[in-house]
C-alpha positions in Angstrom: 37.4 42.9 93.1 36.5 45.9 91.0 36.8 48.6 93.5 40.9 47.0 93.9 41.6 46.6 90.1 40.1 50.3 89.9 42.4 51.4 92.6 45.1 49.3 91.3 44.8 51.0 87.4 44.8 54.1 88.7 47.8 54.6 89.7 49.6 53.3 86.5 47.2 53.4 84.4 49.5 51.3 82.2 49.0 47.8 83.9 47.7 45.1 81.6 45.5 42.2 83.6 49.1 40.3 84.2 50.7 43.1 86.7 47.2 43.9 88.3 46.8 40.5 89.1 50.5 39.9 90.5 49.9 43.6 92.0 46.5 42.2 93.8 48.5 39.3 94.5 51.1 40.4 96.3 47.7 42.3 99.1 47.3 38.6 99.6 43.9 38.5 97.0 44.8 35.1 95.7 43.2 35.5 92.4 44.0 34.3 88.5 45.0 36.3 85.4 41.7 34.7 83.7 39.4 36.3 86.3 41.1 40.1 86.4 41.3 39.4 82.6 37.2 39.4 82.2 36.7 41.6 84.3 38.9 44.6 82.9 37.5 43.7 80.2 33.8 44.2 81.0 35.3 47.9 83.0 36.5 48.8 79.2 40.1 48.8 80.7 43.3 48.2 79.1 47.0 49.2 80.0 47.6 52.0 78.1 50.4 52.1 75.9 52.6 55.0 73.5 51.0 54.6 70.0 53.0 54.3 66.2 55.9 56.7 66.9 54.9 58.6 69.8 58.3 57.8 71.0 60.1 59.9 69.1 60.8 63.6 70.2 58.5 66.0 69.0 61.0 68.7 67.6 58.3 71.9 68.9 59.2 70.8 72.4 60.6 72.9 74.7 62.9 71.4 77.8 63.7 73.6 80.5 66.6 72.0 83.4 65.3 71.2 87.1 66.3 74.3 88.9 65.0 72.4 92.7 67.6 70.6 93.2 69.4 73.0 95.5 66.7 75.3 96.1 65.5 75.9 99.9 62.0 77.2 100.0 61.3 79.5 101.8 58.2 81.1 101.1 54.7 81.5 99.8 55.0 81.5 95.8 58.3 80.9 95.6 58.3 77.5 94.1 55.2 76.0 92.7 54.9 72.9 91.1 51.5 71.2 88.4 51.0 67.7 87.5 47.9 66.1 85.8 47.1 63.0 87.1 44.1 60.1 85.7 40.3 59.2 87.8 38.9 56.3 86.1 34.8 56.7 85.7 32.0 54.0 84.0 32.2 56.2 81.2 36.4 56.0 80.4 39.0 58.6 81.6 38.7 62.3 83.4 41.7 64.1 83.9 42.5 66.1 87.1 45.2 68.5 87.0 46.0 71.1 90.2 49.1 73.5 90.8 50.4 73.2 94.7 52.5 76.0 96.8 54.8 73.8 97.4 56.2 75.9 100.7 52.6 75.9 102.6 51.3 72.2 100.5 48.2 74.3 99.5 46.5 73.1 96.1 45.8 76.9 94.5 44.2 76.6 91.4 42.4 73.0 89.9 40.6 71.6 86.2 39.2 68.5 85.5 38.9 67.6 82.2 37.3 64.4 80.2 40.3 65.2 77.4 44.1 64.8 77.8 44.8 68.4 76.3 47.3 71.3 76.4 44.8 74.1 77.3 43.6 73.2 80.4 46.6 73.2 81.7 47.3 76.9 80.5 43.4 77.4 82.5 44.4 76.1 85.6 48.1 77.9 85.1 46.1 81.3 84.1 43.9 81.4 87.4 46.4 81.2 90.2 48.4 84.0 88.3 45.2 85.8 88.0 44.2 85.3 92.0 47.8 84.7 93.9 51.0 86.1 91.3 53.1 84.5 89.3 55.6 82.3 91.1 59.4 82.7 90.6 59.2 78.6 89.6 57.1 76.8 88.3 58.1 73.2 88.0 56.5 70.9 85.6 57.0 67.3 83.9 58.5 66.5 79.8 54.9 65.6 78.8 53.9 67.2 75.9 50.8 70.0 77.3 53.9 71.0 79.6 56.8 71.6 76.8 54.3 72.7 73.8 55.3 76.0 72.8 52.1 77.7 74.5 52.0 76.7 77.4 55.8 77.8 78.2 54.9 81.4 76.2 52.0 81.9 79.0 54.7 80.6 81.9 57.2 82.7 80.9 55.0 86.0 79.6 54.2 86.2 83.7 57.6 85.9 84.9 57.8 82.9 86.1 60.8 80.7 85.4 60.0 77.3 84.4 61.4 73.8 85.9 61.5 70.7 84.8 62.8 66.9 85.7 64.6 65.3 84.8 63.5 62.4 82.7 61.6 59.1 84.6 62.6 60.9 87.7 58.8 61.5 89.3 60.5 62.4 92.6 61.0 65.5 91.8 58.1 66.6 91.8 57.3 64.5 94.9 54.9 67.6 96.6 52.6 67.1 93.6 52.6 63.2 94.1 52.1 62.9 97.4 48.9 65.2 96.9 47.6 62.4 93.9 48.4 60.0 96.6 46.0 61.6 99.6 43.3 62.9 97.4 42.9 58.8 95.7 43.8 57.3 98.5 42.2 59.1 101.6 38.7 60.3 99.1 38.3 58.9 95.8 39.2 55.3 96.1 36.4 55.4 99.5 33.1 56.2 96.8 31.9 56.2 93.3 30.9 58.9 91.5 27.8 58.8 89.2 28.7 60.9 86.4 31.0 64.1 86.6 29.5 67.2 87.5 29.4 64.7 91.2 32.8 63.7 90.6 33.7 67.5 90.3 31.8 68.9 93.3 33.2 65.2 95.0 37.0 67.7 94.1 36.2 70.5 95.4 34.5 69.6 98.7 38.3 67.6 99.3 40.4 70.3 97.9 38.4 73.4 100.2 38.9 70.3 103.0 42.5 69.5 102.4 43.2 72.9 102.2 41.3 74.5 105.0 40.8 71.4 107.5 43.2 69.1 108.1 46.8 69.3 109.3 49.9 68.3 108.2 52.8 67.1 110.5 55.4 68.5 108.2 53.4 72.1 109.1 53.6 71.7 111.9 49.7 70.8 112.5 48.5 72.9 110.8 46.4 73.4 107.3 48.0 74.8 103.9 45.3 77.8 104.8 46.8 79.0 108.1 50.4 78.6 106.7 49.9 80.4 102.9 48.3 83.3 103.9 50.4 83.6 107.5 53.4 83.1 105.5 52.3 85.3 102.7 50.9 88.2 104.9 55.0 88.1 107.3 56.6 88.1 103.7 54.6 91.5 102.2 55.4 93.0 104.7 59.2 92.5 104.7 59.1 93.6 100.8 
């Protein structure tokens, strides 16, 4: 039961015992809220909610329009997408950020952190640019890690345009959201990781597998690396 609770909570960390009980019962568990409350307490899980005054807009936040509404993505490095997701461990939350190339679905870079800060998002972007060059457009949500001046300056100074999801529109960043679902349901929910180092090694293995071996029907049953590398060479020859 704890694993099922962890699965539901990881998908929606704002869930308390009431919502998780309802979700489990929809799946046919037939459990009482009192049991779920006790189990969540033993796991140190509680619904995350905004703290006092966090809903007040930050005057220093930089917002950008969503640029992908009518765009056709036809080549690698045209559009990258990035986001952050939660991972529940025995010692609390870990945070995973990644950058995906929208055309090939290749995970370009990723970072794991025990704190939700802008620095690990900046590091992830800089590593991707250093290895692959800057994209034409980087798409993010409107989280504070992406709207702060340092992150915005880093992206714009690379020569990229910055695109941001509409507020409350998670489908605007659907590519990275699909990857989060893949890594959670196909890997993270299936295993228990002892310590952050084992979690890091596990994520590293899965992303290598995802890029090198996992075929995608949307890519003509090719792997992300095959599409990225082949298309990159094609466009370099054309250029």
